[in-house]
TORVOKE-179932 format. One record per residue (C-alpha): residue number from 1; chain; x, y, z. Coordinates in nm, 3 decimals. Layout:
<sites>
pos NUM | unit A | X X | Y Y | Z Z $
...
</sites>
This chain:
<sites>
pos 1 | unit A | X 11.533 | Y 10.853 | Z 13.060 $
pos 2 | unit A | X 11.511 | Y 10.919 | Z 12.689 $
pos 3 | unit A | X 11.638 | Y 10.640 | Z 12.464 $
pos 4 | unit A | X 11.869 | Y 10.770 | Z 12.188 $
pos 5 | unit A | X 11.732 | Y 10.712 | Z 11.836 $
pos 6 | unit A | X 12.040 | Y 10.509 | Z 11.728 $
pos 7 | unit A | X 12.105 | Y 10.144 | Z 11.630 $
pos 8 | unit A | X 12.208 | Y 9.912 | Z 11.898 $
pos 9 | unit A | X 12.348 | Y 9.641 | Z 11.689 $
pos 10 | unit A | X 12.098 | Y 9.375 | Z 11.762 $
pos 11 | unit A | X 12.241 | Y 9.108 | Z 11.547 $
pos 12 | unit A | X 11.905 | Y 9.077 | Z 11.356 $
pos 13 | unit A | X 11.819 | Y 9.237 | Z 11.026 $
pos 14 | unit A | X 11.571 | Y 9.278 | Z 10.744 $
pos 15 | unit A | X 11.559 | Y 8.904 | Z 10.665 $
pos 16 | unit A | X 11.518 | Y 8.788 | Z 11.022 $
pos 17 | unit A | X 11.196 | Y 8.606 | Z 11.101 $
pos 18 | unit A | X 10.967 | Y 8.628 | Z 11.402 $
pos 19 | unit A | X 11.068 | Y 8.286 | Z 11.513 $
pos 20 | unit A | X 11.428 | Y 8.367 | Z 11.481 $
pos 21 | unit A | X 11.401 | Y 8.679 | Z 11.718 $
pos 22 | unit A | X 11.201 | Y 8.466 | Z 11.962 $
pos 23 | unit A | X 11.452 | Y 8.181 | Z 11.966 $
pos 24 | unit A | X 11.538 | Y 8.088 | Z 12.329 $
pos 25 | unit A | X 11.263 | Y 8.301 | Z 12.479 $
pos 26 | unit A | X 11.005 | Y 8.139 | Z 12.687 $
pos 27 | unit A | X 10.666 | Y 8.325 | Z 12.691 $
pos 28 | unit A | X 10.454 | Y 8.072 | Z 12.887 $
pos 29 | unit A | X 10.228 | Y 8.258 | Z 13.128 $
pos 30 | unit A | X 10.247 | Y 8.575 | Z 12.921 $
pos 31 | unit A | X 9.928 | Y 8.735 | Z 12.775 $
pos 32 | unit A | X 9.942 | Y 8.926 | Z 12.442 $
pos 33 | unit A | X 9.673 | Y 9.127 | Z 12.266 $
pos 34 | unit A | X 9.735 | Y 9.167 | Z 11.894 $
pos 35 | unit A | X 9.485 | Y 9.380 | Z 11.706 $
pos 36 | unit A | X 9.420 | Y 9.252 | Z 11.361 $
pos 37 | unit A | X 9.629 | Y 8.940 | Z 11.456 $
pos 38 | unit A | X 9.446 | Y 8.728 | Z 11.204 $
pos 39 | unit A | X 9.575 | Y 8.861 | Z 10.869 $
pos 40 | unit A | X 9.902 | Y 8.948 | Z 10.704 $
pos 41 | unit A | X 10.197 | Y 9.022 | Z 10.958 $
pos 42 | unit A | X 9.937 | Y 9.029 | Z 11.236 $
pos 43 | unit A | X 9.865 | Y 8.658 | Z 11.171 $
pos 44 | unit A | X 10.235 | Y 8.576 | Z 11.176 $
pos 45 | unit A | X 10.285 | Y 8.771 | Z 11.480 $
pos 46 | unit A | X 10.012 | Y 8.570 | Z 11.661 $
pos 47 | unit A | X 10.139 | Y 8.244 | Z 11.535 $
pos 48 | unit A | X 10.498 | Y 8.323 | Z 11.653 $
pos 49 | unit A | X 10.393 | Y 8.443 | Z 11.997 $
pos 50 | unit A | X 10.174 | Y 8.128 | Z 12.044 $
pos 51 | unit A | X 10.470 | Y 7.898 | Z 11.941 $
pos 52 | unit A | X 10.680 | Y 8.069 | Z 12.214 $
pos 53 | unit A | X 10.414 | Y 7.984 | Z 12.475 $
pos 54 | unit A | X 10.214 | Y 8.311 | Z 12.497 $
pos 55 | unit A | X 9.831 | Y 8.320 | Z 12.527 $
pos 56 | unit A | X 9.717 | Y 8.563 | Z 12.257 $
pos 57 | unit A | X 9.387 | Y 8.763 | Z 12.241 $
pos 58 | unit A | X 9.306 | Y 8.875 | Z 11.888 $
pos 59 | unit A | X 9.053 | Y 9.164 | Z 11.878 $
pos 60 | unit A | X 8.895 | Y 9.155 | Z 11.523 $
pos 61 | unit A | X 8.645 | Y 9.344 | Z 11.313 $
pos 62 | unit A | X 8.576 | Y 9.031 | Z 11.118 $
pos 63 | unit A | X 8.531 | Y 8.774 | Z 11.392 $
pos 64 | unit A | X 8.435 | Y 8.486 | Z 11.162 $
pos 65 | unit A | X 8.735 | Y 8.549 | Z 10.946 $
pos 66 | unit A | X 8.965 | Y 8.566 | Z 11.247 $
pos 67 | unit A | X 8.828 | Y 8.235 | Z 11.378 $
pos 68 | unit A | X 8.873 | Y 8.079 | Z 11.044 $
pos 69 | unit A | X 9.229 | Y 8.195 | Z 11.008 $
pos 70 | unit A | X 9.334 | Y 8.116 | Z 11.370 $
pos 71 | unit A | X 9.143 | Y 7.807 | Z 11.452 $
pos 72 | unit A | X 9.192 | Y 7.732 | Z 11.824 $
pos 73 | unit A | X 9.536 | Y 7.880 | Z 11.864 $
pos 74 | unit A | X 9.410 | Y 8.218 | Z 11.993 $
pos 75 | unit A | X 9.122 | Y 8.382 | Z 12.170 $
pos 76 | unit A | X 8.912 | Y 8.591 | Z 11.929 $
pos 77 | unit A | X 8.693 | Y 8.889 | Z 12.039 $
pos 78 | unit A | X 8.491 | Y 9.149 | Z 11.833 $
pos 79 | unit A | X 8.649 | Y 9.505 | Z 11.806 $
pos 80 | unit A | X 8.603 | Y 9.773 | Z 11.544 $
pos 81 | unit A | X 8.876 | Y 10.032 | Z 11.604 $
pos 82 | unit A | X 8.675 | Y 10.292 | Z 11.402 $
pos 83 | unit A | X 8.393 | Y 10.264 | Z 11.654 $
pos 84 | unit A | X 8.472 | Y 10.401 | Z 11.997 $
pos 85 | unit A | X 8.167 | Y 10.226 | Z 12.146 $
pos 86 | unit A | X 8.314 | Y 9.899 | Z 12.023 $
pos 87 | unit A | X 8.656 | Y 9.983 | Z 12.171 $
pos 88 | unit A | X 8.495 | Y 10.044 | Z 12.507 $
pos 89 | unit A | X 8.295 | Y 9.730 | Z 12.493 $
pos 90 | unit A | X 8.602 | Y 9.521 | Z 12.412 $
pos 91 | unit A | X 8.798 | Y 9.695 | Z 12.690 $
pos 92 | unit A | X 8.517 | Y 9.641 | Z 12.949 $
pos 93 | unit A | X 8.490 | Y 9.273 | Z 12.863 $
pos 94 | unit A | X 8.861 | Y 9.213 | Z 12.893 $
pos 95 | unit A | X 8.898 | Y 9.411 | Z 13.224 $
pos 96 | unit A | X 8.620 | Y 9.209 | Z 13.367 $
pos 97 | unit A | X 8.831 | Y 8.885 | Z 13.329 $
pos 98 | unit A | X 9.091 | Y 9.034 | Z 13.572 $
pos 99 | unit A | X 9.373 | Y 8.929 | Z 13.355 $
pos 100 | unit A | X 9.703 | Y 9.127 | Z 13.333 $
pos 101 | unit A | X 9.851 | Y 9.228 | Z 12.991 $
pos 102 | unit A | X 10.218 | Y 9.171 | Z 12.917 $
pos 103 | unit A | X 10.204 | Y 9.269 | Z 12.545 $
pos 104 | unit A | X 9.977 | Y 9.495 | Z 12.338 $
pos 105 | unit A | X 10.059 | Y 9.505 | Z 11.973 $
pos 106 | unit A | X 9.864 | Y 9.777 | Z 11.789 $
pos 107 | unit A | X 9.886 | Y 9.605 | Z 11.457 $
pos 108 | unit A | X 9.554 | Y 9.658 | Z 11.281 $
pos 109 | unit A | X 9.519 | Y 9.927 | Z 11.032 $
pos 110 | unit A | X 9.394 | Y 10.055 | Z 10.690 $
pos 111 | unit A | X 9.600 | Y 10.217 | Z 10.409 $
pos 112 | unit A | X 9.512 | Y 10.474 | Z 10.138 $
pos 113 | unit A | X 9.149 | Y 10.404 | Z 10.142 $
pos 114 | unit A | X 8.890 | Y 10.624 | Z 9.958 $
pos 115 | unit A | X 8.765 | Y 10.920 | Z 10.158 $
pos 116 | unit A | X 8.566 | Y 10.773 | Z 10.446 $
pos 117 | unit A | X 8.424 | Y 10.938 | Z 10.746 $
pos 118 | unit A | X 8.356 | Y 10.763 | Z 11.078 $
pos 119 | unit A | X 8.207 | Y 10.857 | Z 11.415 $
pos 120 | unit A | X 8.156 | Y 11.242 | Z 11.435 $
pos 121 | unit A | X 8.301 | Y 11.289 | Z 11.087 $
pos 122 | unit A | X 8.661 | Y 11.187 | Z 11.150 $
pos 123 | unit A | X 8.884 | Y 11.090 | Z 10.864 $
pos 124 | unit A | X 8.889 | Y 10.700 | Z 10.873 $
pos 125 | unit A | X 9.267 | Y 10.637 | Z 10.860 $
pos 126 | unit A | X 9.348 | Y 10.870 | Z 11.153 $
pos 127 | unit A | X 9.055 | Y 10.741 | Z 11.348 $
pos 128 | unit A | X 9.125 | Y 10.367 | Z 11.291 $
pos 129 | unit A | X 9.506 | Y 10.360 | Z 11.287 $
pos 130 | unit A | X 9.557 | Y 10.607 | Z 11.577 $
pos 131 | unit A | X 9.253 | Y 10.708 | Z 11.771 $
pos 132 | unit A | X 9.107 | Y 10.365 | Z 11.811 $
pos 133 | unit A | X 9.438 | Y 10.231 | Z 11.934 $
pos 134 | unit A | X 9.481 | Y 10.534 | Z 12.165 $
pos 135 | unit A | X 9.154 | Y 10.471 | Z 12.332 $
pos 136 | unit A | X 9.222 | Y 10.094 | Z 12.345 $
pos 137 | unit A | X 9.552 | Y 10.130 | Z 12.523 $
pos 138 | unit A | X 9.419 | Y 10.394 | Z 12.772 $
pos 139 | unit A | X 9.116 | Y 10.182 | Z 12.857 $
pos 140 | unit A | X 9.341 | Y 9.876 | Z 12.906 $
pos 141 | unit A | X 9.589 | Y 10.081 | Z 13.103 $
pos 142 | unit A | X 9.506 | Y 9.929 | Z 13.453 $
pos 143 | unit A | X 9.587 | Y 9.579 | Z 13.323 $
pos 144 | unit A | X 9.911 | Y 9.702 | Z 13.142 $
pos 145 | unit A | X 10.040 | Y 9.839 | Z 13.468 $
pos 146 | unit A | X 9.963 | Y 9.538 | Z 13.683 $
pos 147 | unit A | X 10.133 | Y 9.317 | Z 13.423 $
pos 148 | unit A | X 10.465 | Y 9.443 | Z 13.541 $
pos 149 | unit A | X 10.703 | Y 9.528 | Z 13.260 $
pos 150 | unit A | X 10.440 | Y 9.549 | Z 12.989 $
pos 151 | unit A | X 10.516 | Y 9.653 | Z 12.630 $
pos 152 | unit A | X 10.297 | Y 9.849 | Z 12.392 $
pos 153 | unit A | X 10.400 | Y 9.815 | Z 12.027 $
pos 154 | unit A | X 10.256 | Y 10.048 | Z 11.761 $
pos 155 | unit A | X 10.295 | Y 9.921 | Z 11.406 $
pos 156 | unit A | X 10.379 | Y 10.245 | Z 11.207 $
pos 157 | unit A | X 10.540 | Y 10.254 | Z 10.857 $
pos 158 | unit A | X 10.796 | Y 10.434 | Z 10.641 $
pos 159 | unit A | X 10.478 | Y 10.602 | Z 10.511 $
pos 160 | unit A | X 10.497 | Y 10.840 | Z 10.810 $
pos 161 | unit A | X 10.738 | Y 11.039 | Z 10.586 $
pos 162 | unit A | X 10.443 | Y 11.140 | Z 10.377 $
pos 163 | unit A | X 10.290 | Y 11.370 | Z 10.634 $
pos 164 | unit A | X 10.344 | Y 11.529 | Z 10.970 $
pos 165 | unit A | X 10.026 | Y 11.586 | Z 11.180 $
pos 166 | unit A | X 9.819 | Y 11.840 | Z 11.000 $
pos 167 | unit A | X 9.733 | Y 12.040 | Z 11.304 $
pos 168 | unit A | X 9.533 | Y 12.295 | Z 11.113 $
pos 169 | unit A | X 9.325 | Y 12.031 | Z 10.910 $
pos 170 | unit A | X 9.364 | Y 11.681 | Z 11.050 $
pos 171 | unit A | X 9.029 | Y 11.567 | Z 10.887 $
pos 172 | unit A | X 9.125 | Y 11.685 | Z 10.545 $
pos 173 | unit A | X 8.827 | Y 11.912 | Z 10.521 $
pos 174 | unit A | X 9.013 | Y 12.124 | Z 10.260 $
pos 175 | unit A | X 9.059 | Y 11.835 | Z 10.026 $
pos 176 | unit A | X 9.140 | Y 11.472 | Z 10.072 $
pos 177 | unit A | X 9.471 | Y 11.309 | Z 9.981 $
pos 178 | unit A | X 9.472 | Y 10.939 | Z 10.086 $
pos 179 | unit A | X 9.844 | Y 10.899 | Z 10.098 $
pos 180 | unit A | X 9.879 | Y 11.218 | Z 10.302 $
pos 181 | unit A | X 9.608 | Y 11.079 | Z 10.534 $
pos 182 | unit A | X 9.789 | Y 10.758 | Z 10.567 $
pos 183 | unit A | X 10.107 | Y 10.925 | Z 10.642 $
pos 184 | unit A | X 9.957 | Y 11.141 | Z 10.915 $
pos 185 | unit A | X 9.805 | Y 10.827 | Z 11.079 $
pos 186 | unit A | X 10.153 | Y 10.658 | Z 11.081 $
pos 187 | unit A | X 10.318 | Y 10.965 | Z 11.227 $
pos 188 | unit A | X 10.060 | Y 10.957 | Z 11.495 $
pos 189 | unit A | X 10.144 | Y 10.597 | Z 11.570 $
pos 190 | unit A | X 10.511 | Y 10.701 | Z 11.637 $
pos 191 | unit A | X 10.424 | Y 11.014 | Z 11.839 $
pos 192 | unit A | X 10.177 | Y 10.801 | Z 12.048 $
pos 193 | unit A | X 10.460 | Y 10.557 | Z 12.135 $
pos 194 | unit A | X 10.692 | Y 10.856 | Z 12.231 $
pos 195 | unit A | X 10.439 | Y 10.994 | Z 12.475 $
pos 196 | unit A | X 10.311 | Y 10.671 | Z 12.604 $
pos 197 | unit A | X 10.654 | Y 10.568 | Z 12.695 $
pos 198 | unit A | X 10.721 | Y 10.891 | Z 12.879 $
pos 199 | unit A | X 10.406 | Y 10.842 | Z 13.076 $
pos 200 | unit A | X 10.449 | Y 10.468 | Z 13.133 $
pos 201 | unit A | X 10.816 | Y 10.433 | Z 13.225 $
pos 202 | unit A | X 10.758 | Y 10.494 | Z 13.591 $
pos 203 | unit A | X 10.497 | Y 10.214 | Z 13.598 $
pos 204 | unit A | X 10.714 | Y 9.978 | Z 13.402 $
pos 205 | unit A | X 10.524 | Y 10.012 | Z 13.076 $
pos 206 | unit A | X 10.748 | Y 10.075 | Z 12.770 $
pos 207 | unit A | X 10.632 | Y 10.161 | Z 12.427 $
pos 208 | unit A | X 10.780 | Y 10.129 | Z 12.074 $
pos 209 | unit A | X 10.685 | Y 10.220 | Z 11.715 $
pos 210 | unit A | X 10.822 | Y 10.035 | Z 11.410 $
pos 211 | unit A | X 10.829 | Y 10.012 | Z 11.040 $
pos 212 | unit A | X 10.774 | Y 9.639 | Z 10.951 $
pos 213 | unit A | X 10.929 | Y 9.672 | Z 10.597 $
pos 214 | unit A | X 10.768 | Y 9.622 | Z 10.245 $
pos 215 | unit A | X 10.544 | Y 9.327 | Z 10.260 $
pos 216 | unit A | X 10.271 | Y 9.214 | Z 10.019 $
pos 217 | unit A | X 9.959 | Y 9.168 | Z 10.246 $
pos 218 | unit A | X 9.585 | Y 9.251 | Z 10.242 $
pos 219 | unit A | X 9.677 | Y 9.602 | Z 10.356 $
pos 220 | unit A | X 9.699 | Y 9.690 | Z 9.982 $
pos 221 | unit A | X 9.329 | Y 9.600 | Z 9.939 $
pos 222 | unit A | X 9.235 | Y 9.958 | Z 9.848 $
pos 223 | unit A | X 9.490 | Y 9.990 | Z 9.565 $
pos 224 | unit A | X 9.432 | Y 9.896 | Z 9.205 $
pos 225 | unit A | X 9.699 | Y 9.725 | Z 9.015 $
pos 226 | unit A | X 9.768 | Y 10.032 | Z 8.803 $
pos 227 | unit A | X 9.824 | Y 10.248 | Z 9.098 $
pos 228 | unit A | X 10.077 | Y 10.010 | Z 9.247 $
pos 229 | unit A | X 10.263 | Y 10.022 | Z 8.910 $
pos 230 | unit A | X 10.244 | Y 10.418 | Z 8.920 $
pos 231 | unit A | X 10.393 | Y 10.387 | Z 9.284 $
pos 232 | unit A | X 10.691 | Y 10.194 | Z 9.152 $
pos 233 | unit A | X 10.609 | Y 9.876 | Z 9.352 $
pos 234 | unit A | X 10.546 | Y 9.657 | Z 9.037 $
pos 235 | unit A | X 10.622 | Y 9.642 | Z 8.670 $
pos 236 | unit A | X 10.350 | Y 9.628 | Z 8.411 $
pos 237 | unit A | X 10.339 | Y 9.251 | Z 8.436 $
pos 238 | unit A | X 10.280 | Y 9.255 | Z 8.813 $
pos 239 | unit A | X 10.637 | Y 9.162 | Z 8.919 $
pos 240 | unit A | X 10.765 | Y 9.329 | Z 9.244 $
pos 241 | unit A | X 11.019 | Y 9.604 | Z 9.194 $
pos 242 | unit A | X 11.130 | Y 9.596 | Z 9.553 $
pos 243 | unit A | X 11.266 | Y 9.326 | Z 9.785 $
pos 244 | unit A | X 10.947 | Y 9.236 | Z 9.966 $
pos 245 | unit A | X 10.968 | Y 9.073 | Z 10.299 $
pos 246 | unit A | X 10.782 | Y 8.757 | Z 10.365 $
pos 247 | unit A | X 10.503 | Y 8.784 | Z 10.628 $
pos 248 | unit A | X 10.731 | Y 8.596 | Z 10.870 $
pos 249 | unit A | X 11.012 | Y 8.859 | Z 10.813 $
pos 250 | unit A | X 10.758 | Y 9.143 | Z 10.825 $
pos 251 | unit A | X 10.639 | Y 9.027 | Z 11.163 $
pos 252 | unit A | X 10.989 | Y 9.000 | Z 11.307 $
pos 253 | unit A | X 11.035 | Y 9.371 | Z 11.421 $
pos 254 | unit A | X 10.713 | Y 9.390 | Z 11.607 $
pos 255 | unit A | X 10.779 | Y 9.059 | Z 11.778 $
pos 256 | unit A | X 11.127 | Y 9.177 | Z 11.866 $
pos 257 | unit A | X 10.984 | Y 9.508 | Z 12.004 $
pos 258 | unit A | X 10.734 | Y 9.304 | Z 12.219 $
pos 259 | unit A | X 10.973 | Y 9.059 | Z 12.373 $
pos 260 | unit A | X 11.348 | Y 9.115 | Z 12.320 $
pos 261 | unit A | X 11.566 | Y 9.152 | Z 12.635 $
pos 262 | unit A | X 11.792 | Y 9.365 | Z 12.424 $
pos 263 | unit A | X 11.525 | Y 9.641 | Z 12.466 $
pos 264 | unit A | X 11.507 | Y 9.620 | Z 12.838 $
pos 265 | unit A | X 11.509 | Y 9.967 | Z 13.001 $
pos 266 | unit A | X 11.464 | Y 10.128 | Z 12.660 $
pos 267 | unit A | X 11.152 | Y 10.271 | Z 12.496 $
pos 268 | unit A | X 10.989 | Y 10.555 | Z 12.306 $
pos 269 | unit A | X 11.175 | Y 10.497 | Z 11.986 $
pos 270 | unit A | X 11.106 | Y 10.390 | Z 11.629 $
pos 271 | unit A | X 11.236 | Y 10.056 | Z 11.511 $
pos 272 | unit A | X 11.327 | Y 9.912 | Z 11.172 $
pos 273 | unit A | X 11.460 | Y 9.571 | Z 11.061 $
pos 274 | unit A | X 11.484 | Y 9.452 | Z 11.428 $
pos 275 | unit A | X 11.693 | Y 9.742 | Z 11.557 $
pos 276 | unit A | X 11.648 | Y 10.095 | Z 11.655 $
pos 277 | unit A | X 11.640 | Y 10.320 | Z 11.336 $
pos 278 | unit A | X 11.847 | Y 10.613 | Z 11.272 $
pos 279 | unit A | X 11.695 | Y 10.962 | Z 11.227 $
pos 280 | unit A | X 11.634 | Y 11.058 | Z 10.863 $
pos 281 | unit A | X 11.755 | Y 11.398 | Z 10.756 $
pos 282 | unit A | X 11.506 | Y 11.441 | Z 10.477 $
pos 283 | unit A | X 11.209 | Y 11.270 | Z 10.320 $
pos 284 | unit A | X 11.419 | Y 11.036 | Z 10.113 $
pos 285 | unit A | X 11.599 | Y 10.899 | Z 10.419 $
pos 286 | unit A | X 11.533 | Y 10.552 | Z 10.539 $
pos 287 | unit A | X 11.505 | Y 10.616 | Z 10.906 $
pos 288 | unit A | X 11.254 | Y 10.817 | Z 11.115 $
pos 289 | unit A | X 11.162 | Y 11.183 | Z 11.038 $
pos 290 | unit A | X 11.235 | Y 11.415 | Z 11.328 $
pos 291 | unit A | X 10.881 | Y 11.541 | Z 11.347 $
pos 292 | unit A | X 10.757 | Y 11.189 | Z 11.430 $
pos 293 | unit A | X 10.969 | Y 11.161 | Z 11.739 $
pos 294 | unit A | X 10.932 | Y 11.518 | Z 11.868 $
pos 295 | unit A | X 10.835 | Y 11.512 | Z 12.232 $
pos 296 | unit A | X 10.642 | Y 11.840 | Z 12.211 $
pos 297 | unit A | X 10.435 | Y 11.716 | Z 11.924 $
pos 298 | unit A | X 10.384 | Y 11.381 | Z 12.112 $
pos 299 | unit A | X 10.236 | Y 11.563 | Z 12.410 $
pos 300 | unit A | X 10.028 | Y 11.785 | Z 12.180 $
pos 301 | unit A | X 9.891 | Y 11.488 | Z 11.999 $
pos 302 | unit A | X 9.811 | Y 11.298 | Z 12.324 $
pos 303 | unit A | X 9.604 | Y 11.593 | Z 12.457 $
pos 304 | unit A | X 9.416 | Y 11.624 | Z 12.129 $
pos 305 | unit A | X 9.340 | Y 11.248 | Z 12.121 $
pos 306 | unit A | X 9.220 | Y 11.248 | Z 12.475 $
pos 307 | unit A | X 8.983 | Y 11.527 | Z 12.402 $
pos 308 | unit A | X 8.847 | Y 11.365 | Z 12.088 $
pos 309 | unit A | X 8.809 | Y 11.020 | Z 12.235 $
pos 310 | unit A | X 8.697 | Y 11.130 | Z 12.579 $
pos 311 | unit A | X 8.944 | Y 10.879 | Z 12.728 $
pos 312 | unit A | X 9.162 | Y 11.060 | Z 12.994 $
pos 313 | unit A | X 9.517 | Y 10.981 | Z 12.953 $
</sites>
């Protein structure tokens, strides 16, 4: 079954918080993995899930920083999404514990970084934001299936509107554009959810992608103040020119995607402001671009990703 890309009237919205969407839900006995769940909206996602009773595992590239931020509320383990060996090592360690996974939130990511190559020369944003999470979910697949009704949540962005998948030059070998590279990686996050949901529905695994909203977090670490002024995010005095969400509000949509009974029997869609988003007709639209939810593109990307990572999907 394909879920229509239309609002369902959840009753929540842009100002809802992670705690509000979790109100009344009991997650005791549930296990969640939240990549990058120690900073920004990832940290708020971890905190909210823990408050609702879940046990949360936080894979982190900066293990010491993660332990400092989280204290003893979550389990921290090393993982560098840009390094497939690291992904495999984390997955092997987790699988060896024999635990089932109820929630996987692919939250970690980088944005608009200087041109960086990782692994065999892959562009870093596509490799980190998409390929690392693709490999992680596929390696953890046995424990997602046995979890019974697991959900996989991919944190995308409205930035997906900056670029479709550049099938003829995904590595930007003909000239690097950091914003187009970011956009491509975020489109990949959405397409990944579309195809994962198609493949997982029969096993009870459903997948969602989402735009968390505009939030001021460490994700902007690669941007100079002047550039954020040029982007129209701030005025010359550093005052925001948009209605920024708080981290608690920014975490709400991914927490809603991971837990809400309103999404039972649904999947493969792009969410925004704690609801299913509408399809945007053009680049200026506020919903999801059609190319990001195209099932043929989703299958094509899956095949390419499996070949690149060596992880059979």
